[in-house]
N, C-alpha and C positions, 0 to 999 in steps of 0.2 A: 616866797620861795616857789619855784616852778615844781610841777609834779615830778619831772625828771630828776631835778636836784634833790627833791625830798626822797625819792626812791634810792638814789645813790647814797644819801646820807644815812638812811635806815640800814642799808647794806653795811656801811662802815661801822655803825653801832653794833650790828649783829655780829660782825667778825670780831670786834673787840670783846664783846660779851663772851663769845664762845672760847676765845683764847684765855680769858680770865677764868672762866669756869673750868677749863682744862688744866690750867696751871694751879689754881687755888682751891678748886671745888666750888660747887654751886652755893652751898650754905655759907661759905666764907666770902662770897662775892656779893657786894651790894650794888644797887642801882646807881648810887652816887659814884662808886668806883668806875663803873662802866662809863658814866657820863664824863667823868674826869679824863678817862683814857682817850676820848674823842673830842675833848675840848668843848663839851656842852654843859649848860647849867643843869642842875638836878631837876629844876622845874620844867625845862624843855624836854628832858629825858622822859619824865613821867607823863608828860602830855602826849608823847609819841607811843609809849609802851605801858600797858596796864600793869604788867609784872616784869620782873627781871628775866624770868624764864621765857616770856614771850619774845624776848630779843632774838631768839634763835630762829624765829619764823622766816625772816627775809632770806637768809642763806639756805634754809631747807627748801624754800619755795623754788629756788633756782633749779634744784634737781628735778622736781616734778614738772616745772615749766619746760625744761630741756626735753623731757620724755614726751610731753604733749606736742611740742614743736616738731619733734622727729616724726611723730605719728601723722601730723598734717602733711608731711612730705612723702608719705608712703605711696609709691606708684602702683597703679593697677598692674596685675599680672606678676607681682613679686610677693613672695611670702613675707609676713611681718617679721619673723625672726631673722630672715635673711636681710631684710631692709635695716633692722635695728643694728645688726652686726656691722653693717657698712656705713650707716648714716649717723648713728647716735653720737652727739657731741655736747660738750658743756654749753651752758647758756652764755650768750655774748657778754653779759655783765659779770660773769664769774671771774673771780680773781685767781691767781696762781695756786693758792692753797685752799680754795673753797671746797674742793672735793674732800680734802682731808678734814676740814672743819665739819662738813656734813657727817662724815663717818664718826668723828669725835662725839658729836651730839648724840648720835644713835647709840654709841657704846655707853655714854653716860646715862642715857635714858633707861637703861636696864635697872639702874638703882635710883633714878630720879623720876618719880611719877609725873611731876609737872612738865618735865621735858618730854616724857613719853606722850603726854596728852597733846602737846603742841605738834609733835611729829604726826600723830594720828589725825589731828585737825587738818594739817596741811595735806595729808593723803585724801581725807574725805572731801576737801575742797576741789581736788583734781578730778574726782569721779564724774561729776556732771559734764565737765569739759571733755573728758574722754568719750562720754556717751554722745555728746554733740558731734564730735569728730566722726565717730563710727556711724552715727545716723546719717550724716551728710554723705559719707562715702557710699553707703548702701541704699540711699534713698528711703530711709526709714524715719519714724518718729523717735526723738530722743527719749520719750517716755515709754517706748515699747519695752516690755519686760525682758525680752531676749537681748536687746541692745544694752539695757541697764545692767543685766547680769554679766555680760561680756566686758562692759566697762569696769565693773567691780573686779572681775577676774584679772584684767590688765593692771588695774590699780594695785591689787594684791601682789601681782607678780613683781611690780616695781618695788613695793615695800619689802617683800621677802628677799629679793635680789640685793637690795641696798643693805639690809640688815645682815645678810650673809657675807657681803663684802666687808662690812664693818667688823664682823667677828674674825674674818680671815686676815684682817690687817691690824689686829690688836697689838701685834708685836712691833708696829711702826713701819714695817716694810710694805711698800705700795706695789702691787702687781702692775705689769704693763697695761696700758689702756686697752689693748686688744683683748686681754684676758678679762678685764672688767666688762667689756661689751659682750663677751662670750657668756659670762655669768648672767647678765641681764637677758640675753637672748634665750638661754636655757630656761630661765624662769618663765619668760613669755611663752615659750613653746609648750610648757606644761599647762598653761592657763588658757590658751586660745584655740581650742579645737574647733570652735565655731567661727573663728575669725581668720585663722591662718590656713595654710595648705590650699586645697582646691577652692575654697570659698574666697580666698584672697584674689582670685582671678576675676571676681565680679559677682558671684552668687550672693554673697553677704550672709548675715546671720539667718538662721532658720526662723521663719515667722511663727509667732506664738499663736495659740488657738484660744 
């Protein structure tokens, strides 16, 4: 199986798992049920995923990957919040209901520590990627403490904004895409005093001493 096909297969398993968790509850859903839903053997399923809860990771990763992809397209001379409001888009591999599935996982994670742990791991994995992007933009070392702190702030903004959107859509109503982007931009604006605004024009993060 090619890497691309494996990635898409893992996404299908992830989607099926989240739907089953949402419909039946995490405790009442077994790995064998998830495997059956996508036509896999239980043996193959357990070879690909260590736990049933870890199945949510591929879909969750699409959200963080979309954020980092937008950050790489951030043009010089444009504020980051302004850029995200205009540019942020779902990952090319995202399915029509993946956004709703991400929000469903985050809502369930309030009562499911194992899902919460996966969500936080996905967030943690994105942080060095963000640091690398910021470092490249401003000609700095990714290990620079100022760059790392600002990457952590951006990462936190993404997490808080997504969790806020999940809470706001608990009744099943999905706000317009523009409103969701505005929520993300507002969170980023609160977190990026050293990245956005005047520094976005090219000054970059303040050097640490």
